[in-house]
N, C-alpha and C positions, 0 to 999 in steps of 0.2 A: 805930396811930390809936386804939385802944381806951383807951390811957392818957389820952388827950385827954378822955376822958368819964369817966374814973375806972373803966373796967375792966380786968381783969386779961388775960383771954383772949378774944381777937376773932378774926375771919378776918383775914388779911394781905394779900388779894387784893381786888380788885373794889369795889363801893360797899357802905356801911354805912348804912342808913337810920336817923336819929335821931328818933324820935317823941315828941312832947310832949304830944299831945293825942288820939293814936290808939294802938290796940293795934299792938304791933311785928307786921310781917309774918312769917308763918312759912316759912321756906324748905326744901323738902323736898329732901334730898339725892337726886341722881338726876333731880330735875325736868328736862324736856327745856327749858324756858325759861330757869331759872335757869342751867343748864350751858350752853347755847347762847350766851345773851346776858345776861349779869348786868345789865347797863346797862338794857336794855329791860325788864328785871322790874323794878328799881328805879322806873324812870319810870312803869311800869304801875300799881305799887303805890301811888307817890305820886298819881297820878291818880285812882285809886279811893278813897283815904283822902280825898283833897280834897274829890271830888265828894260822898261821903257826909257828911262834916262840914258842907259848904253846906246839904246837904238837912235835915240834924240841925238846924242853926240856924233856918233856913226853918220846919220843923215847930213850933219852940217859940218862934218870933217873935223870935230873937236877931240882933244883927248879927254876921256872920261876923269881920269885923275884930276887933271888941272881944272877942268869945269866943276868937279865936286869941291876941291879946294878953295875955288874962288866963291863958293856959296855957303860953305859951312862955317859959322860963328863960333863953335865951340873950340877952343885952344886943345882940348884933349882929343876931341875927334880929329881936328886937322893934324895933329901930330901922330895920331895911330894911323891915319890915311896915308900920310908920307912915310912911314915905317913900313907899313906892309906893301905899299908900292916899290919900294927899294928894296925890301927883302925877296919880293916875287921876281926881280929883276923886270919891273914893267916897261920901262925904255928899252929892253932888249928883246921882249917878247915877239913871237910872232904875230905880226899882224899886216893888215893892207892887202892889196891884190895878190901878192906871191902867197901869203899865208893862207888867204881865202882859197886859191887855187889848189893849195895843199891839203885842204880840208882842215886846217887849223883855225882856232878861234880863241878868244879871251873875253872876260868879262871881270867887272869889279863891283863890289856893293857895299855899302856903307848905311849902317843903322844907327841911331841914337832914340834909346827909348827910356821911360821910367817905370820901374818896375814898382808898382804900388803894393804888392804882395809881401814886400820886405818891411821890416821895421828897424830902421825908418825907410822910407822909400828910397830907391836905389837909381842913380843914373847909369846907364850901361851904353857902352859905344861897341861896335863890332864892324869889322871890315873883313871882306873875303875876297880874295883874287884868284882866279881859275884859268886854267889853260886846259882847252879841249881840243881832242882829233875827232873828226867825223869820219868814217869810212863811206865814201859816197855810194859804193855797191849795195852794202847791206844795210846802212843806216846806223850801223852801231856807233855808239859814242864811248870815247874813253876820256878819263880825266887824267891829263898828264902831269898836272903840277896844282896845288893847291896850297895857298898860304892864307893863314886865317890870325887876325890880331882881335884881342879883347881888351878892354879895360872897363873898370866899374869904380864908382865912389864907394865908400864904406865896403871896400873889397876885404874879403876874408883872404888870407895867404892861400894862394893856390899852389897846387902841387906842381913842380917842374914838369914839363912834357918828358916822357920816357919811351923808349923803343915800343914798350907794352901799349901805352896810349896812342902812339902813333899807328900801331897794329890795328888796334879797335877802331880809330878813324878810317883807317884804309878798309877795313872789313865793312863798315857801313856804308863806306862809298862804294864798295864792291859791286853793286846793282847797276852801276852807271858805266864801269870798266869792262 
């Protein structure tokens, strides 16, 4: 899998996170999380890096989508991010002071990994765009819109999205709404 990225020696098991605008995570050998569940470690790392990058962009008044696009070297990742941003209505989404005053927020996340557990190893790109509403009195959080994009090299034919798969996704997200 490392050869896909021009590297000579890499791990041959689990996930390898390819970071294009954040520092690569440091995996400490013997870490209980990495050893017990490398997939959860990768997901937690992506969540932390992407949350931090959104905050970084907000503090500098930068658009998170445009800032990511400027850093992503992968054409497939670039196209996927643009597609999800367009499908989610990123330019029209509630943001800024008026949106914050109304308890609205949004975020976007991008990941590019190599799944070394596939044979052959597989590059995977994923983009998530979310719009949230926060009730200031109760602190409850509601996901008002979620747009997800996924692309993979050596991708088997994925079944199309159906009302049932959409319902299952909503059920899994139900704990946040």
